[in-house]
BABA-361407 format. One record per residue (C-alpha): residue in three letters; x, y, z negated. Coordinates in steps of 0.05 Angstrom, whole numbers, padded with zeros to 5 digits, always signed. Example, Ala and Ser with C-alpha at 12.3 -4.5 7.8 and 13.67 -1.06 7.14 Angstrom:
# residues 2
ALA+00246-00090-00156SER+00273-00021-00143
END
This chain:
# residues 779
MET+03125-00019+00478TRP+03159-00047+00416LYS+03233-00035+00424TYR+03243-00063+00353HIS+03205-00128+00368LYS+03267-00171+00374LEU+03297-00146+00308TYR+03231-00161+00273LYS+03226-00232+00301ILE+03299-00247+00282SER+03285-00221+00212ILE+03223-00265+00203LEU+03262-00326+00228PHE+03317-00311+00178LEU+03266-00307+00121LEU+03233-00372+00140ILE+03300-00408+00142SER+03321-00378+00076ASN+03257-00403+00042ILE+03262-00476+00063PRO+03272-00517+00000GLN+03316-00568+00036VAL+03372-00518+00033LYS+03377-00539-00040ALA+03431-00589-00022ASN+03474-00534+00008PHE+03471-00492-00056MET+03485-00548-00104GLY+03557-00552-00125ASP+03590-00612-00157ASP+03599-00572-00221ILE+03541-00564-00268THR+03560-00525-00330GLU+03523-00534-00396PHE+03521-00465-00427THR+03510-00469-00503ALA+03507-00414-00555THR+03475-00396-00622VAL+03438-00331-00635LYS+03444-00300-00704ASP+03424-00237-00741ALA+03484-00189-00741GLU+03473-00169-00814THR+03451-00233-00849LYS+03488-00281-00802GLU+03426-00325-00805PRO+03405-00362-00741LEU+03344-00334-00705ILE+03290-00382-00683GLY+03248-00371-00620VAL+03293-00318-00588ASN+03278-00310-00514VAL+03339-00326-00472TYR+03327-00308-00399LEU+03368-00310-00335PRO+03335-00251-00297GLU+03375-00264-00233LEU+03347-00335-00229LYS+03279-00324-00264ASN+03296-00380-00312GLY+03291-00381-00387ILE+03288-00418-00453VAL+03280-00403-00528THR+03327-00418-00585ASP+03312-00480-00628LEU+03306-00488-00704SER+03381-00478-00711GLY+03383-00416-00667LYS+03416-00454-00610PHE+03400-00455-00536ASN+03428-00495-00478ILE+03423-00476-00404SER+03451-00513-00344VAL+03480-00468-00290ASN+03511-00484-00223ASP+03583-00470-00203LYS+03629-00458-00263SER+03670-00404-00227LYS+03610-00357-00228SER+03587-00309-00281VAL+03517-00311-00309LEU+03472-00254-00332LEU+03435-00266-00398GLN+03378-00225-00425ILE+03369-00237-00500SER+03305-00209-00531PHE+03269-00217-00597VAL+03216-00176-00634GLY+03248-00125-00680TYR+03317-00130-00647LYS+03355-00094-00592THR+03348-00128-00525GLN+03417-00148-00499LEU+03439-00157-00427LEU+03504-00197-00426ARG+03547-00214-00366ILE+03582-00279-00385ASN+03642-00308-00348LEU+03634-00383-00355ASP+03708-00396-00346ASP+03721-00359-00411TRP+03663-00391-00449GLU+03681-00454-00485GLY+03643-00492-00538ASN+03584-00466-00578LYS+03595-00390-00585VAL+03553-00342-00626ILE+03513-00282-00600PHE+03495-00232-00654MET+03432-00190-00649GLU+03425-00121-00682ARG+03361-00093-00711GLU+03320-00049-00665SER+03350+00020-00655LEU+03321+00088-00639VAL+03325+00078-00564VAL+03309+00011-00532ASN+03353+00006-00471GLU+03305-00030-00425VAL+03328-00081-00373ILE+03310-00056-00303ILE+03299-00100-00242SER+03272-00051-00191ALA+03333-00007-00178GLY+03371-00053-00131ARG+03409-00091-00185ILE+03388-00121-00251ALA+03420-00079-00306SER+03403-00040-00369ARG+03373+00029-00358ASP+03437+00066-00376GLU+03476+00027-00323ILE+03434+00051-00264PRO+03445+00121-00233VAL+03373+00121-00206LEU+03323+00149-00256VAL+03277+00092-00277GLU+03224+00091-00333LYS+03193+00027-00359MET+03128+00014-00396GLY+03111-00055-00424ILE+03044-00089-00421GLN+03032-00084-00496GLU+03046-00010-00496MET+02997-00001-00439ARG+02944-00038-00477ASN+02957+00004-00539GLU+02943+00067-00499GLY+02870+00048-00492GLN+02862+00077-00422ILE+02812+00052-00372ASN+02859+00044-00312THR+02932+00028-00303MET+02953+00095-00274THR+02924+00134-00333SER+02966+00091-00380LEU+03029+00108-00340MET+03016+00182-00349LYS+03049+00174-00417ILE+03115+00177-00378PRO+03137+00250-00367GLY+03137+00267-00293VAL+03083+00215-00276GLU+03013+00240-00260GLN+02953+00215-00222ILE+02903+00241-00171ALA+02840+00216-00205TYR+02773+00202-00174GLY+02731+00189-00235THR+02754+00132-00280GLY+02759+00077-00228VAL+02809+00107-00180GLY+02878+00135-00197LYS+02932+00150-00146PRO+03004+00154-00171VAL+03039+00222-00170ILE+03114+00224-00186ARG+03146+00293-00193GLY+03093+00324-00148MET+03097+00271-00093SER+03037+00228-00078PHE+02996+00190-00025SER+03040+00152+00025ARG+03104+00179-00008ILE+03095+00132-00067LEU+03104+00058-00054SER+03073+00003-00097MET+03111-00063-00106TYR+03069-00122-00127GLN+03089-00196-00130GLY+03157-00174-00104THR+03129-00143-00039ARG+03103-00076-00016PHE+03029-00068-00029GLU+02994-00030+00027ASN+02921-00014+00013GLN+02906+00047+00056GLN+02939+00093+00004TRP+02932+00151+00053GLY+02860+00159+00028ALA+02850+00207-00030ASP+02796+00162-00058HIS+02838+00099-00050GLY+02871+00082-00116LEU+02931+00041-00137GLY+02892-00021-00117VAL+02921-00068-00170ASN+02917-00076-00245ASP+02960-00104-00301LEU+02936-00176-00297GLY+02995-00224-00297ILE+03049-00172-00306GLU+03095-00158-00364ALA+03115-00086-00348VAL+03113-00029-00298GLU+03176+00007-00275ILE+03174+00077-00245ILE+03230+00100-00200LYS+03231+00175-00198GLY+03256+00205-00134PRO+03273+00178-00065ALA+03274+00102-00065SER+03267+00096+00010PHE+03339+00073+00009LEU+03317+00010-00029TYR+03246-00002-00005GLY+03238+00034+00062SER+03192+00087+00090GLY+03137+00103+00041ALA+03182+00106-00020VAL+03207+00177-00007GLY+03177+00202-00072GLY+03185+00141-00116VAL+03162+00071-00131VAL+03111+00039-00177TYR+03141-00031-00189LEU+03095-00080-00224VAL+03140-00133-00257ASP+03109-00203-00257GLU+03106-00239-00323ARG+03162-00290-00329PRO+03147-00364-00328ALA+03139-00399-00396PRO+03204-00425-00427LYS+03221-00496-00408GLY+03179-00548-00444LYS+03126-00498-00466MET+03053-00485-00448LEU+03028-00416-00466ALA+02960-00383-00461ASP+02936-00313-00471PHE+02866-00284-00483ASN+02854-00209-00481SER+02789-00170-00491THR+02779-00095-00486PHE+02718-00051-00499HIS+02712+00023-00480SER+02657+00063-00514ASN+02652+00119-00463THR+02635+00074-00403LEU+02609+00016-00445GLY+02663-00020-00407LEU+02685-00091-00422ARG+02747-00125-00395GLN+02763-00198-00407THR+02827-00233-00385VAL+02853-00303-00395GLY+02920-00332-00374LEU+02955-00399-00376ARG+03027-00415-00359GLU+03072-00476-00368THR+03142-00497-00348LYS+03159-00571-00348GLU+03227-00598-00370SER+03237-00615-00296GLY+03234-00541-00279TRP+03166-00542-00245PHE+03123-00484-00269TYR+03055-00454-00256SER+03011-00399-00282MET+02938-00377-00275ASN+02906-00311-00293LEU+02834-00288-00289ALA+02803-00220-00305HIS+02735-00186-00299GLU+02715-00116-00320ASN+02652-00076-00314HIS+02638-00003-00329ALA+02577+00042-00330ASP+02580+00116-00312TYR+02627+00158-00356THR+02607+00219-00397ASP+02648+00283-00399GLY+02664+00329-00457ASN+02596+00363-00451ARG+02563+00294-00460ARG+02539+00298-00389THR+02536+00232-00352ILE+02574+00234-00286GLY+02529+00195-00239ASN+02556+00138-00197SER+02624+00137-00231ARG+02611+00063-00249PHE+02656+00008-00223ASN+02673-00065-00232THR+02732-00109-00213SER+02749-00183-00211THR+02819-00210-00204PHE+02848-00280-00197ARG+02922-00297-00196VAL+02957-00364-00190ASN+03029-00383-00176THR+03072-00445-00178GLY+03145-00460-00165LEU+03209-00495-00185GLN+03269-00474-00226SER+03335-00509-00219GLN+03410-00498-00220TRP+03406-00479-00147GLY+03356-00424-00160THR+03281-00412-00162ILE+03225-00414-00111LYS+03155-00388-00125LEU+03090-00388-00085GLY+03037-00338-00109TYR+02966-00317-00091THR+02924-00259-00116TYR+02851-00243-00102HIS+02825-00174-00123LEU+02754-00149-00114GLN+02733-00077-00130ASN+02665-00044-00127LEU+02674+00031-00137GLY+02619+00083-00141ILE+02632+00147-00102ILE+02617+00211-00140GLU+02586+00262-00094GLY+02601+00337-00091GLU+02528+00354-00109GLU+02532+00315-00174LEU+02523+00376-00219SER+02460+00399-00182GLN+02432+00331-00159SER+02459+00279-00206LEU+02460+00205-00187ALA+02459+00185-00260THR+02407+00133-00279PHE+02401+00101-00348ARG+02460+00096-00396ASN+02479+00023-00387ASP+02465+00017-00313ARG+02523-00020-00279SER+02491-00039-00213MET+02522-00010-00150GLN+02484+00048-00119LEU+02496+00089-00057PRO+02549+00112-00039PHE+02602+00062-00060GLN+02665+00025-00037GLU+02677-00050-00036VAL+02750-00068-00030GLN+02778-00139-00026ASP+02851-00158-00027HIS+02883-00226-00013LEU+02958-00229-00023VAL+03001-00291-00012THR+03076-00288-00026LEU+03134-00337-00023ASN+03194-00315-00065GLY+03261-00351-00066ILE+03325-00340-00105PHE+03383-00384-00085ASN+03455-00391-00108LEU+03493-00385-00042GLY+03569-00390-00044GLN+03595-00339-00094GLY+03532-00297-00089ARG+03457-00299-00094LEU+03405-00295-00039GLU+03335-00267-00055THR+03280-00273-00003THR+03207-00254-00001LEU+03155-00269+00053GLY+03085-00242+00042HIS+03018-00232+00076HIS+02966-00183+00051LEU+02894-00178+00076ASN+02857-00115+00055LEU+02783-00108+00070ARG+02754-00039+00056GLU+02680-00021+00065GLU+02650+00047+00048ILE+02574+00044+00045ALA+02539+00111+00040VAL+02468+00113+00068ASP+02441+00041+00069PHE+02463-00023+00034GLU+02458-00059+00101VAL+02501-00009+00139ILE+02576-00004+00133ASP+02594+00069+00145LEU+02670+00059+00146GLY+02700-00010+00151LEU+02773-00028+00159ILE+02810-00095+00163GLN+02884-00091+00148ASN+02933-00148+00157ASN+03004-00136+00134THR+03060-00187+00139THR+03123-00168+00102PHE+03193-00196+00096ASP+03252-00179+00051ALA+03320-00212+00044LYS+03379-00188+00004TYR+03446-00221-00013PHE+03482-00203-00078TYR+03557-00214-00081GLU+03602-00197-00140ASN+03677-00188-00134GLY+03709-00169-00200GLN+03681-00102-00220ALA+03647-00091-00153GLU+03578-00113-00131HIS+03553-00114-00059VAL+03481-00120-00036PHE+03463-00131+00037GLY+03389-00123+00053LEU+03341-00134+00111GLN+03268-00112+00106GLY+03207-00099+00148PHE+03133-00109+00160TYR+03082-00116+00215LEU+03015-00083+00199GLN+02950-00086+00238ASN+02892-00041+00219LYS+02826-00054+00255ASN+02757-00023+00250MET+02702-00073+00235ASN+02656-00088+00294ARG+02593-00060+00263VAL+02608+00006+00230ALA+02570+00071+00233LYS+02631+00117+00233ILE+02703+00118+00256LEU+02757+00157+00218VAL+02821+00126+00248PRO+02828+00082+00310ASP+02855+00011+00311ALA+02929+00013+00299GLN+02992-00029+00293ILE+03057-00012+00256MET+03122-00049+00265ASP+03177-00031+00216ALA+03247-00060+00208SER+03308-00037+00168LEU+03379-00055+00145TYR+03414-00029+00083TYR+03477-00038+00041LEU+03488-00021-00032TYR+03556-00018-00066THR+03566-00014-00141LEU+03634-00007-00177ARG+03636-00014-00252LYS+03695+00017-00289LYS+03706+00021-00364LYS+03668+00087-00373THR+03642+00103-00304THR+03597+00066-00255TYR+03595+00088-00182GLN+03541+00070-00133ALA+03532+00084-00059GLY+03483+00060-00007LEU+03464+00069+00066ARG+03402+00049+00103TYR+03373+00052+00174ASP+03298+00048+00187ALA+03260+00043+00253ARG+03184+00046+00259ALA+03138+00042+00319THR+03064+00061+00311ARG+03010+00047+00362GLY+02940+00076+00359ASP+02887+00044+00403ALA+02818+00076+00413THR+02795+00031+00469ALA+02752-00017+00428ILE+02678-00015+00445VAL+02657+00005+00374ILE+02706+00063+00376GLN+02684+00086+00445ASN+02610+00081+00427TYR+02622+00125+00366GLY+02655+00178+00410TYR+02722+00178+00375SER+02780+00206+00415PHE+02851+00225+00396PRO+02858+00297+00375ASN+02889+00339+00430LYS+02892+00280+00478PRO+02855+00272+00545ILE+02799+00221+00548ASP+02842+00175+00593GLN+02898+00173+00542GLN+02867+00133+00487ILE+02928+00090+00471VAL+02981+00130+00436GLU+03050+00105+00416VAL+03097+00142+00370GLN+03165+00122+00344HIS+03205+00146+00284SER+03273+00126+00259GLY+03321+00153+00209VAL+03382+00144+00164SER+03377+00150+00089GLY+03426+00139+00033SER+03446+00149-00039LEU+03508+00169-00079GLY+03507+00164-00154LEU+03549+00155-00216ILE+03542+00144-00290HIS+03595+00168-00339ARG+03594+00147-00412PHE+03631+00201-00451SER+03619+00162-00515LYS+03569+00113-00545GLN+03525+00173-00558LEU+03532+00214-00495ASN+03515+00190-00425LEU+03511+00228-00358LYS+03476+00205-00294THR+03476+00240-00228ASN+03448+00217-00162PHE+03441+00248-00093SER+03390+00213-00049SER+03361+00221+00020GLY+03293+00191+00037PHE+03256+00178+00102ARG+03181+00173+00115ALA+03143+00163+00179PRO+03073+00195+00183ASP+03017+00148+00163LEU+02956+00129+00203ALA+02911+00183+00174GLU+02963+00238+00185LEU+02972+00217+00258PHE+02903+00195+00280SER+02847+00221+00235SER+02789+00252+00273GLY+02722+00243+00240GLU+02678+00246+00179HIS+02701+00209+00116PRO+02638+00175+00088GLY+02618+00195+00018THR+02652+00263+00025GLN+02638+00330+00057ARG+02703+00326+00098PHE+02718+00323+00172GLU+02790+00298+00172LEU+02838+00318+00227GLY+02908+00290+00241ASN+02963+00305+00290THR+02999+00255+00334ASP+03058+00302+00344PHE+03081+00301+00272LYS+03155+00290+00260ARG+03184+00245+00206GLU+03194+00271+00136GLN+03265+00273+00110ASN+03282+00294+00039PHE+03346+00307+00000GLN+03342+00303-00075LEU+03394+00317-00129ASP+03381+00288-00198PHE+03417+00295-00264ALA+03403+00261-00330LEU+03441+00277-00393GLU+03426+00233-00453TYR+03449+00238-00524LYS+03429+00187-00577ASN+03447+00167-00647PRO+03409+00129-00702ILE+03367+00191-00717LEU+03361+00231-00653SER+03353+00217-00578VAL+03350+00272-00526GLU+03346+00264-00450PHE+03345+00323-00401SER+03333+00305-00328PRO+03327+00363-00278PHE+03319+00353-00203ILE+03315+00392-00138ASN+03282+00362-00077LEU+03283+00392-00007VAL+03234+00361+00043SER+03236+00376+00117ASN+03171+00368+00156TYR+03129+00357+00094ILE+03058+00335+00113TYR+03001+00357+00069PHE+02925+00354+00070THR+02881+00412+00050PRO+02815+00444+00071THR+02816+00496+00127GLY+02749+00527+00107GLU+02724+00518+00178PRO+02654+00486+00183VAL+02637+00433+00234GLU+02582+00460+00279GLY+02514+00429+00266THR+02535+00395+00201ASP+02550+00411+00129LEU+02621+00386+00137ILE+02685+00425+00125VAL+02748+00410+00166TRP+02805+00383+00125ALA+02868+00382+00167PHE+02938+00354+00160ASP+02993+00405+00169GLN+03069+00403+00168ASN+03120+00451+00138ASN+03183+00448+00097ALA+03176+00441+00022LEU+03219+00453-00039LEU+03203+00417-00103GLN+03242+00428-00167GLY+03233+00416-00240GLY+03249+00362-00290GLU+03234+00329-00356LEU+03258+00337-00427GLN+03247+00279-00475THR+03263+00274-00548LYS+03255+00222-00602ILE+03270+00230-00676ARG+03273+00180-00732PRO+03284+00225-00793PHE+03296+00167-00840ALA+03346+00132-00793ASN+03300+00072-00790LYS+03241+00051-00748LYS+03187+00071-00798LEU+03173+00142-00775VAL+03184+00162-00702LEU+03170+00231-00673SER+03168+00234-00597SER+03158+00291-00548GLY+03165+00300-00474TYR+03158+00361-00428SER+03151+00357-00353MET+03147+00411-00299VAL+03146+00415-00223ARG+03147+00475-00178GLY+03129+00465-00105SER+03135+00517-00050ASN+03144+00527+00024PRO+03212+00561+00027ASP+03198+00589+00097LYS+03134+00624+00078ASP+03145+00633+00003LYS+03078+00601-00012ALA+03060+00548-00063MET+03049+00476-00041PRO+02983+00440-00055LEU+02972+00384-00106ILE+03029+00404-00153PRO+03014+00383-00225ALA+03011+00431-00283ASP+03065+00432-00336ARG+03052+00381-00390ILE+03075+00367-00462LEU+03064+00297-00490SER+03077+00287-00564SER+03066+00231-00614ILE+03079+00213-00686THR+03085+00138-00701TRP+03088+00107-00770ASN+03109+00034-00771LEU+03085+00002-00836ASP+03116-00052-00877ASP+03085-00121-00874PHE+03027-00126-00923GLY+02994-00192-00939PHE+02971-00223-00875LEU+02984-00159-00834HIS+03049-00154-00794HIS+03080-00102-00749SER+03025-00052-00766ARG+03029+00019-00740ILE+02991+00085-00739GLN+03001+00135-00682LEU+02975+00205-00669ASN+02980+00234-00599TYR+02976+00307-00576ASN+02979+00326-00502TYR+02979+00398-00479VAL+02970+00414-00405PHE+02986+00485-00384ARG+02944+00531-00340GLN+02960+00519-00266ASP+02952+00582-00225ARG+03005+00568-00172LEU+02956+00552-00115SER+02971+00542-00042PRO+02935+00587+00008ARG+02886+00532+00025GLU+02874+00514-00048VAL+02856+00587-00059LEU+02806+00581-00002SER+02777+00516-00028TYR+02772+00535-00101GLN+02755+00609-00092ASN+02822+00628-00123GLN+02804+00592-00188ALA+02863+00568-00229THR+02859+00506-00272SER+02851+00524-00345ALA+02897+00497-00398PHE+02871+00442-00443HIS+02894+00398-00500LEU+02878+00326-00516LEU+02883+00292-00583GLY+02886+00217-00592ALA+02902+00163-00644GLN+02920+00090-00647VAL+02919+00038-00703GLY+02945-00032-00690SER+02968-00094-00727GLU+02985-00167-00719PHE+02952-00216-00766LYS+02947-00291-00774LEU+02890-00338-00788GLY+02926-00402-00807SER+02982-00409-00757GLN+02946-00370-00701ARG+02969-00298-00686PHE+02922-00242-00667ASN+02938-00171-00643LEU+02885-00119-00656ASN+02890-00047-00631LEU+02840+00010-00641SER+02850+00075-00603VAL+02814+00138-00586ASN+02829+00186-00529ASN+02804+00257-00523LEU+02786+00255-00596LEU+02755+00325-00597ASN+02714+00311-00535GLU+02747+00366-00494ALA+02710+00387-00431TYR+02765+00397-00379VAL+02785+00387-00306ASP+02855+00364-00290HIS+02889+00403-00234LEU+02900+00339-00193SER+02829+00313-00201PHE+02797+00299-00134LEU+02732+00324-00164ARG+02760+00393-00182PRO+02729+00429-00122PHE+02661+00409-00150ASN+02677+00429-00223ILE+02664+00358-00246ASN+02698+00345-00313ASN+02744+00288-00331ILE+02723+00234-00381GLY+02705+00255-00452ARG+02718+00220-00518ASN+02732+00145-00510PHE+02741+00094-00566THR+02776+00030-00546VAL+02782-00037-00582ASN+02833-00087-00556LEU+02841-00158-00582ASN+02899-00201-00557VAL+02906-00274-00575PRO+02971-00308-00554LEU+02967-00384-00557GLU+03023-00434-00558ILE+02990-00499-00535LYS+03054-00539-00528
END
């Protein structure tokens, strides 16, 4: 059956060999170079103490001492080294240093923070600053996410123009990037793809911000870098870096949300010994009652709670870094029913106990990451295993209505090689996924299934004085097997749609070529142009192929199609950016043509003898086009007053039938005014921010949306918000306190992408948030 089985086994063997620590001796050269420098303020020429000096390619770092100096040992003097220099209030620098030209104790000067912080990006195939990557990538740091005061991670990321979510209450948010969603968006967590049944509309991102330092969003086809499933983009959660050598750091964070009476507590500890051995531990628990909407109505059974535990350990040395990590994530999520407005499940205000129906989701993720200096290049490897247990319980606490056990083993290996101005990346990826129905379940939605996926790719980057060129090519092969022969499946009466009763094992295969061509041209220090042409590939997921049954907790009978072809898209991006000390403007239009686009909408057909409506998957071509416009102004040419605004739009249509596509977000304007205050007494880095978001009326409905919503467009709405934050000290201990309010005017609204829109159930109303962060330096 599996014609790709040999390629997969060879790939796994390659990963295992690459991750054996004994290869250390092969990577160690006779030359160990002591790299020494002093970091100073560019204006005052005074040394800067406590500057973070980080080697992102090796995941190794240190801080400057009392004289502003740092010293790092690196292997093989003939190689260059990439340094990331960062310090609060200063521009982050990414420096490529040739060690042959570096003699003695040199000086690195840091400039005060500018209008635009050029973030360092790690998700786009090569570590570089944002303006050195032709792929469009946005980055949001952990502190900025905390300041937003949102209840879930995806809602925080909606501050980025072009990023939306399909929300299911406050506990579930599915990423949407430029109108693409579901299995077209890939999540990367602990350096590996995170598969958590994202084909389900009520299955959220599945992870939170515990133990991460930032989230990077790749807009557009990233299948070329990450494989099938990244045809619309990537949500890349960047792990927090290890503590600097010789330091032990801790972090306590507490958040309270007034609307849900929600409380989230997190604690973290990390240390790196002088020997290079490091470890970290993170723990989080949060609990929320039902939310209230803008009409002060309690939305019953929107409560949820989560618990997360993360631990990792590893070793840093001149030969590279190796890290072993484990994450456990438990979610209990109430399911809001369609009859909520007529027969509410709301109980008393502070009730947090699970009631029917609800989901219980458990995730266990183990990863082994290795970075090794190999010859004149660098080898990065990841081997991971993810166990996802999903139970949907609707009618009785003792009965599992829908229960799935998913095991997914992933591998990834890529070799980086630099030759002058050129950089080459050779990659090998794949995974083997098994999805099985639990033995005692009341209902079957999809059969047991296995997926085997393997791929090869190559990325070439050429850096000239003013222009950077990038090209890549990738081949993917996937085999999917659906098996409905298990006793529990047969007893339920499940059968493959449009297949005879004696053909209850179905095998489908998809393969495809994808690629990317891009360039960046710097006309001047102020003006920068990016353009990128990408092709993405996506095989149909399990639900699209095999669904044939009732989805518990909904009024849907879901129907797939085993004859679906693969999706293939072609997207053209542009990004023109102008920036000076006062003004920054970025305009980024795109056009995206998708062949064999698969979508899920109601047919309006009832299921005989039930109150269910058939929701079917269908396939047509699709054209998505639009873009984002982002501006930032500092009228006083300093960081005190900052005016920001972003506009995003997407238009989606079927070019063959001249009809709108479903689940296309409304146009959106996001604006803010931020005032950064001078230090006053014991208060430092204080700021006040006002936010205004305007979401336009969305009346471009697909034919089946018209049928489902009785031709009702989504009304326009506006949301006001505010934030106040400051750092203060008690003795030598620092504290960060942030107060925020979202939906200040308590607007009653329904977002166009809300999964609850067919039932006219509003989004969350006014929510005050208090966040306290306490960073501790123990040693």
